[in-house]
N, C-alpha and C positions, 0 to 999 in steps of 0.2 A: 504494500499499499504505499502510495506516494505521502510524504510529508507535506503540511501545510506550511506556507512562509508568507510573511508580510515583509520582507524585507526587499527594497527597490532593487537592489543588485540581482535580484532573482527575474527581474523584468527587463534585463538588459538584452541587446540581441546575442551578445555570446552566451550568455545563460540559456535562452531560447534555443539555441544553436546546438549547445550541449546536450539539452533535452532532445532535442528532435534526432541527434545521432543516436541516443540509446534505443529508438524504435526499430523494429524490426521492418523490413522492406514492405511487408504486410499491412503492417501498422501504419507506415507513412502514406501508403495507397489510400487505405481507409481514413486516414486524418484529410488527405487533399479531397477526398470524395466528399467528406461531410462538409468541408469548408467552402467547397464548389456549391453543393446545394444549399447552404445556408446563404451564399451570396445571390443563388439564382431567385431563390424563395423570397428575398428582400427585394430583390431588382431584377425582375424577370427579364427586362429589356436590355440589360446589360451586353447580354451574348451578340446582339444584334449591331452594337456600336463598332464603328470602324475609324475611332479617332487616333488609335495607337500606330505611329510611323517610326520606323528605323531612324536613328542620327544619322546624318551623312558623313560626320566624323568619327564615328565610333564612339565607344564609351572608354573614359579615362578613369582608372581607379586610383583614389588617393588615399594613402595611410597615414597618420598621425604616428609621429615617433612614441 
C-alpha cells in the first residue's frame, strides 16, 4: 500500500517521474488509458482540434546547473 504524503517535494516532476518508473508497462498503459478517457470525458471535442504544429526550428532542452 502506498504511503500518503503531504510534502510538496513529492509533487515535483522528478518525484512523479520516479513514481511512474515504478509502474509495470501494463500499469503505465492502464494509466494512459484512464487519463485519456478522463480528458475525453471532460472535453469530448479535444480530439477534433488541429492546432498543434511542429516547431520549424526544433526543440531546445535547457538544463539548470
